[in-house]
C-alpha positions as CSV (number, residue, x, y, z in Angstrom):
1,M,0.0,0.0,0.0
2,S,1.1,3.5,-0.8
3,K,-0.1,7.1,-1.0
4,F,2.2,8.2,-3.8
5,I,2.3,7.8,-7.6
6,T,5.5,6.1,-8.5
7,E,7.5,6.0,-11.8
8,E,6.4,2.3,-12.2
9,M,2.8,3.5,-12.3
10,M,3.2,6.2,-15.0
11,P,2.3,3.9,-18.0
12,A,-1.0,3.2,-16.4
13,L,-1.8,6.9,-16.5
14,Q,-1.4,7.1,-20.3
15,G,-4.9,6.0,-21.0
16,V,-4.0,3.0,-23.2
17,I,-6.3,0.9,-21.2
18,P,-9.4,2.9,-20.0
19,A,-9.7,3.6,-16.3
20,V,-12.8,2.9,-14.3
21,I,-14.2,5.1,-11.5
22,G,-16.5,3.8,-8.8
23,T,-18.7,6.2,-6.8
24,C,-21.4,5.8,-4.3
25,S,-24.4,8.0,-3.5
26,A,-25.2,9.1,0.1
27,D,-27.9,6.4,0.3
28,G,-25.4,3.6,-0.8
29,I,-26.2,3.2,-4.5
30,P,-23.0,2.5,-6.4
31,N,-22.2,3.8,-9.9
32,V,-19.3,2.6,-12.1
33,T,-18.2,4.1,-15.4
34,Y,-15.1,4.5,-17.6
35,I,-13.2,7.7,-17.6
36,S,-11.1,9.2,-20.4
37,Q,-8.2,10.5,-18.3
38,V,-6.4,10.0,-15.1
39,Y,-3.9,12.8,-15.2
40,Y,-0.7,13.0,-13.0
41,V,-0.7,16.3,-11.1
42,N,2.0,15.3,-8.6
43,E,2.9,12.3,-6.5
44,Q,0.0,12.9,-4.1
45,Q,-2.7,14.1,-6.5
46,V,-4.4,13.1,-9.8
47,A,-7.0,14.9,-11.9
48,L,-9.9,13.1,-13.5
49,S,-11.5,14.3,-16.7
50,R,-15.1,15.4,-16.1
51,Q,-17.1,15.2,-19.4
52,F,-20.6,13.6,-19.3
53,F,-21.0,11.9,-16.0
54,N,-24.1,13.4,-14.3
55,K,-24.6,10.5,-11.9
56,T,-20.9,10.4,-11.0
57,V,-20.9,14.1,-10.3
58,R,-24.0,13.8,-8.1
59,N,-22.4,11.0,-6.2
60,I,-19.2,12.8,-5.6
61,A,-21.1,15.9,-4.3
62,E,-22.8,13.5,-1.8
63,N,-19.7,11.3,-1.0
64,P,-16.3,12.7,-2.1
65,V,-14.4,9.5,-1.8
66,V,-14.0,7.4,-5.0
67,Q,-12.2,4.3,-6.2
68,V,-10.3,4.4,-9.5
69,V,-8.9,1.3,-11.2
70,L,-6.0,1.6,-13.6
71,T,-4.3,-1.1,-15.6
72,C,-0.7,-0.8,-16.7
73,P,-0.3,-1.8,-20.4
74,V,3.3,-2.8,-19.9
75,T,3.2,-5.0,-16.7
76,Y,-0.6,-5.6,-16.5
77,F,-0.4,-4.6,-12.8
78,I,-3.8,-3.2,-11.7
79,Y,-3.7,-0.2,-9.4
80,K,-6.7,0.6,-7.2
81,L,-6.6,4.2,-6.1
82,L,-8.7,5.5,-3.2
83,L,-9.2,9.2,-3.8
84,Q,-10.9,12.1,-2.2
85,F,-12.2,15.0,-4.2
86,R,-10.5,18.3,-3.6
87,E,-11.6,20.8,-6.3
88,S,-12.7,21.3,-9.9
89,Q,-10.7,23.4,-12.3
90,N,-12.1,24.8,-15.5
91,S,-9.0,26.8,-16.4
92,G,-5.3,26.8,-15.8
93,P,-2.4,24.6,-16.7
94,V,-3.9,21.2,-15.6
95,F,-7.2,21.9,-17.3
96,D,-5.4,23.1,-20.5
97,E,-3.2,20.1,-20.7
98,M,-6.0,17.7,-20.1
99,A,-8.2,19.4,-22.7
100,L,-5.3,19.1,-25.2
101,Q,-4.9,15.4,-24.4
102,L,-8.6,14.8,-24.8
103,E,-8.6,16.4,-28.2
104,V,-5.7,14.1,-29.2
105,I,-7.7,11.1,-27.9
106,A,-10.7,12.2,-29.9
107,G,-8.6,12.7,-33.0
108,V,-7.2,9.2,-32.8
109,Q,-10.7,7.8,-32.6
110,G,-11.9,9.9,-35.5
111,K,-14.1,12.0,-33.3
112,H,-12.3,15.3,-33.5
113,G,-14.3,18.1,-31.8
114,T,-16.8,15.7,-30.1
115,F,-15.2,15.4,-26.7
116,H,-15.5,18.4,-24.4
117,L,-13.7,18.7,-21.0
118,V,-16.1,20.4,-18.5
119,A,-13.5,20.4,-15.7
120,A,-10.4,18.8,-14.4
121,D,-11.4,17.4,-11.0
122,I,-8.4,17.3,-8.6
123,Y,-8.3,14.4,-6.1
124,D,-6.0,13.7,-3.2
125,I,-4.6,10.2,-3.1
126,L,-5.7,8.4,0.1
127,D,-4.3,5.0,-0.8
128,I,-3.0,2.9,-3.7
129,N,-3.0,-0.9,-3.9
130,R,-1.2,-2.8,-6.6
131,I,-2.6,-6.1,-7.7
132,D,-0.1,-8.3,-9.6
133,P,-1.4,-10.2,-12.7
134,V,-2.0,-13.9,-12.3
135,A,0.9,-15.8,-13.8
Protein backbone atom coordinates (compact mmCIF):
# COMPACT_ATOMS: atom_id res chain seq x y z
CA MET A 1 0.00 0.00 0.00
CA SER A 2 1.14 3.51 -0.79
CA LYS A 3 -0.15 7.06 -0.98
CA PHE A 4 2.15 8.17 -3.79
CA ILE A 5 2.28 7.78 -7.57
CA THR A 6 5.55 6.06 -8.51
CA GLU A 7 7.50 5.96 -11.76
CA GLU A 8 6.40 2.33 -12.17
CA MET A 9 2.75 3.47 -12.33
CA MET A 10 3.18 6.15 -15.00
CA PRO A 11 2.34 3.92 -18.01
CA ALA A 12 -1.02 3.15 -16.37
CA LEU A 13 -1.80 6.89 -16.48
CA GLN A 14 -1.36 7.11 -20.26
CA GLY A 15 -4.92 5.98 -21.04
CA VAL A 16 -3.97 3.03 -23.24
CA ILE A 17 -6.33 0.88 -21.19
CA PRO A 18 -9.38 2.89 -20.03
CA ALA A 19 -9.67 3.60 -16.32
CA VAL A 20 -12.78 2.87 -14.28
CA ILE A 21 -14.24 5.06 -11.52
CA GLY A 22 -16.55 3.81 -8.81
CA THR A 23 -18.67 6.21 -6.78
CA CYS A 24 -21.44 5.80 -4.26
CA SER A 25 -24.41 8.01 -3.46
CA ALA A 26 -25.20 9.09 0.10
CA ASP A 27 -27.86 6.36 0.28
CA GLY A 28 -25.40 3.65 -0.79
CA ILE A 29 -26.23 3.21 -4.49
CA PRO A 30 -23.02 2.53 -6.45
CA ASN A 31 -22.15 3.81 -9.91
CA VAL A 32 -19.29 2.58 -12.09
CA THR A 33 -18.17 4.09 -15.39
CA TYR A 34 -15.14 4.47 -17.64
CA ILE A 35 -13.21 7.74 -17.60
CA SER A 36 -11.11 9.19 -20.39
CA GLN A 37 -8.20 10.48 -18.34
CA VAL A 38 -6.43 10.02 -15.06
CA TYR A 39 -3.87 12.83 -15.19
CA TYR A 40 -0.74 12.99 -13.03
CA VAL A 41 -0.73 16.27 -11.08
CA ASN A 42 1.95 15.33 -8.55
CA GLU A 43 2.89 12.26 -6.52
CA GLN A 44 -0.03 12.86 -4.12
CA GLN A 45 -2.73 14.08 -6.53
CA VAL A 46 -4.38 13.12 -9.80
CA ALA A 47 -6.96 14.88 -11.94
CA LEU A 48 -9.90 13.08 -13.51
CA SER A 49 -11.55 14.33 -16.67
CA ARG A 50 -15.13 15.44 -16.15
CA GLN A 51 -17.11 15.18 -19.35
CA PHE A 52 -20.59 13.64 -19.31
CA PHE A 53 -20.97 11.92 -15.96
CA ASN A 54 -24.06 13.41 -14.27
CA LYS A 55 -24.62 10.48 -11.88
CA THR A 56 -20.92 10.37 -11.02
CA VAL A 57 -20.86 14.13 -10.34
CA ARG A 58 -23.95 13.85 -8.11
CA ASN A 59 -22.42 10.97 -6.18
CA ILE A 60 -19.15 12.84 -5.63
CA ALA A 61 -21.08 15.86 -4.31
CA GLU A 62 -22.76 13.53 -1.79
CA ASN A 63 -19.74 11.34 -1.05
CA PRO A 64 -16.34 12.73 -2.14
CA VAL A 65 -14.41 9.46 -1.79
CA VAL A 66 -14.04 7.43 -4.99
CA GLN A 67 -12.19 4.35 -6.23
CA VAL A 68 -10.34 4.41 -9.55
CA VAL A 69 -8.91 1.29 -11.17
CA LEU A 70 -5.98 1.61 -13.59
CA THR A 71 -4.30 -1.13 -15.61
CA CYS A 72 -0.69 -0.82 -16.70
CA PRO A 73 -0.35 -1.79 -20.40
CA VAL A 74 3.30 -2.82 -19.86
CA THR A 75 3.17 -4.99 -16.72
CA TYR A 76 -0.60 -5.60 -16.49
CA PHE A 77 -0.44 -4.60 -12.84
CA ILE A 78 -3.77 -3.24 -11.66
CA TYR A 79 -3.72 -0.19 -9.41
CA LYS A 80 -6.67 0.59 -7.16
CA LEU A 81 -6.58 4.23 -6.14
CA LEU A 82 -8.69 5.46 -3.24
CA LEU A 83 -9.18 9.18 -3.83
CA GLN A 84 -10.87 12.13 -2.17
CA PHE A 85 -12.24 15.01 -4.21
CA ARG A 86 -10.46 18.32 -3.60
CA GLU A 87 -11.63 20.78 -6.28
CA SER A 88 -12.72 21.32 -9.87
CA GLN A 89 -10.70 23.45 -12.26
CA ASN A 90 -12.08 24.78 -15.53
CA SER A 91 -9.02 26.83 -16.44
CA GLY A 92 -5.30 26.81 -15.77
CA PRO A 93 -2.38 24.55 -16.68
CA VAL A 94 -3.86 21.20 -15.59
CA PHE A 95 -7.17 21.91 -17.35
CA ASP A 96 -5.43 23.12 -20.51
CA GLU A 97 -3.15 20.06 -20.72
CA MET A 98 -6.04 17.67 -20.09
CA ALA A 99 -8.19 19.40 -22.73
CA LEU A 100 -5.35 19.07 -25.25
CA GLN A 101 -4.86 15.38 -24.44
CA LEU A 102 -8.60 14.80 -24.76
CA GLU A 103 -8.58 16.39 -28.20
CA VAL A 104 -5.73 14.06 -29.22
CA ILE A 105 -7.70 11.05 -27.93
CA ALA A 106 -10.75 12.20 -29.92
CA GLY A 107 -8.64 12.68 -33.04
CA VAL A 108 -7.17 9.19 -32.79
CA GLN A 109 -10.71 7.81 -32.56
CA GLY A 110 -11.87 9.88 -35.54
CA LYS A 111 -14.12 11.98 -33.28
CA HIS A 112 -12.33 15.34 -33.55
CA GLY A 113 -14.29 18.07 -31.78
CA THR A 114 -16.79 15.74 -30.10
CA PHE A 115 -15.16 15.40 -26.66
CA HIS A 116 -15.53 18.39 -24.36
CA LEU A 117 -13.75 18.73 -21.05
CA VAL A 118 -16.07 20.37 -18.53
CA ALA A 119 -13.54 20.35 -15.70
CA ALA A 120 -10.37 18.81 -14.39
CA ASP A 121 -11.39 17.36 -11.03
CA ILE A 122 -8.44 17.26 -8.63
CA TYR A 123 -8.26 14.42 -6.11
CA ASP A 124 -5.97 13.70 -3.17
CA ILE A 125 -4.62 10.16 -3.07
CA LEU A 126 -5.67 8.38 0.12
CA ASP A 127 -4.30 4.95 -0.78
CA ILE A 128 -2.96 2.91 -3.70
CA ASN A 129 -2.99 -0.88 -3.86
CA ARG A 130 -1.21 -2.82 -6.60
CA ILE A 131 -2.61 -6.13 -7.75
CA ASP A 132 -0.14 -8.31 -9.63
CA PRO A 133 -1.35 -10.18 -12.71
CA VAL A 134 -2.03 -13.87 -12.35
CA ALA A 135 0.86 -15.85 -13.78
